[in-house]
N, C-alpha and C positions, 0 to 999 in steps of 0.2 A: 460445489466441490465434491459433494456424495456422489452425484450424477456421473461426473468424471470417473472417479474410483470404481464405479459399479461398472462402468462401460469397460474400462480396464480390464477387471476381474471377466467380465463375459468374454471380451475378445481373446482372453487367455486360453478359452476353451472351445469357442466357436468363432471362426475366422469369417465366415460371411454374414456379419452383422452390420446394420448401418443403424447409428443413432441420430436424432434430429433435435435441435434445440434451437429456439427461437428467441429473438430479443437481443436488446443491445445495452442492458444496463451497465451499472458501476462495474459488475464483475466480469463483464465480456471478454476483456484482454487479459485477465488473470485466468479465466478458463481456457482460453485459446493457449496460453503458455503452458498451463498444466498438463493439458491434453498433449502437446508437443514433447513436452519432458518425457511423458509415458510412451512416447511413440504411435500415438493416436494420429492417424490423416484426418486432418482437420480442413473441412471446405466452409468457410466462411462467405457466405454471400454478399455480405458488406464489403469485406476485403476484396472479394473477386470483384464487385461492381466498383469499388475504387481503383482496382488496378484496371479495370477495363476503361474507366473514364480518364485514368491517368494515360494510359496508352493511346487512346483516341486523341486526347489533348496533344500529345507529342508527336502523334501523326499529324495532325492539322498545323502545329508549328513547323515540323520538317519540310509539309509541303508548301507552306507560306514562305520559307525561308528559300526554298528551290525556285518558287514563283517569282519571288523579288530578286533572286540572283539571274535568272533567265531575263526580266525586265531590264535589269542594270546592263546586261550584256546585248539586248537588243536595242537601249538607249544609245549606247556607245556605237554599235554598228551604225546605226541612224545618223548620229552625228558625224561620224566619218564620211558618210556618203554624203551629206548636206555638205560638207565642207569641200568636196570633190566637185559637187553641182555648181557651187559658188566659184570655184576656181574655172571651171569651164567657162561660165558666165563672163568671168573677167578676161578669159580669153577669147570672147565672143564666139563661143560654141555653142549654141542653143541646142543644138541636137545631142551634144555631147551631155550636157545638163540634164535635159530631159531623159537621158538614159539612166544617169545616176537616180533621177527623181522616180523612175518607174521601179525601179529596184527598191526604194525606200516605199514606195506604195504598196509592193508586194510582201513587204515584211511587217506592214502594220495589221494587228488583231481586228478579226472580223467578228465582233461579238455584241452582244447587247448588255455586256456588265459596263455600269456607268463610268469607271474609271478609265478603261479602256476606250470607251468611245470619246470621253475627254481627250484622252492621249491623240487618238488617232486624228480628231478634229484639230488639236493644237499643231500636229505636224503636218496634217494638209495645208492648214491656214499659212503656216511658215513658208511652205514650199510655192504657195499660192503669192504670198506676198514677196519672196524672193524673185519671182518670174516678173510680177508687176514692176518691181524696182528696175530689172533688167530692161524692160520693155520702155523704160524711161530712160535708159543710158544715151545719152548724146552721141556715143561713138558707134551705136548699132546703126545698120543701114536699116531701110524701112522694111524689108522682109523679115529681118531678126526680130524687130520691135514687134511687127505683127505675129509672127510667130511665139513670141514670148507671152505677148498679151493673150492671145488665144488660148495658151496654156493655162496662163494665169485666171483666165477664167473658168477654164475647166476645173481647175483645183478649187477656186472659191466654190464653184457650185458642189464639188463633192465635201467640202468643208461644211456647208450649210445642210447638209443630209444628215451630218453627224451632230452639228450645233448650230440651229436657227438663229442665234444670237450674235454670231462670230462677225465683230465689227468690221476688222480688216477684210474679209471677204465680202461684206457688203459695199465697201468704199471699192472694192477692186471691180463689183458689178456694176457700182453707179459710175465711176469713171468709164468703164468701156462704153455703158450706155450713152453716156454724154458725148464720148468720141464718136459714138455712131448718130448722134443728134436726136435721140430718143429721150426727150429731156423729161418726160413724165416718169418713164421709168428709171432716169439718173436721180431725179429727185426724192422717189420713193427709196430707192438702194442707199441713197447719202443720209437721209434722215435716219434709215435702220442702223446706219455705222455709227 
């Protein structure tokens, strides 16, 4: 307390003076309050550090909230496009479905972030599975079945670049190899499925 009182008296006579105190003992807060009451400008490194840490924490929270909102919006857009692609396949329009799927592919994140890679693999896998299911549709003519299967294989391969353990993609590749009478490749892929 004497130090603060002495600092106050000195500041009454000399304005360009700086006092430094160190420590954070049991009188720390009391000294800060006393200095503030006397109108002494106080710079508290610990308080400044705490405020800085709090600002950084808040900025991280805001960035995470923004990223989560963007991810939710992306997910909704992808769901809508997937529904449109399935509708096109139900109408036997493989090209229309592939157009929507291409839009989805362009929206997918391209990063090494594990969560984003898993998301990308899941969506690509779903697209491949949708195309495979379409290739098995008895109402499709041979050309549409072949086009759907060719695209399913492409999506399966792209999925496996992101997630080598994706069972549905291995199944698609196994069935494609089986249909081409490449039984060794079919067996290998189906075992991986």
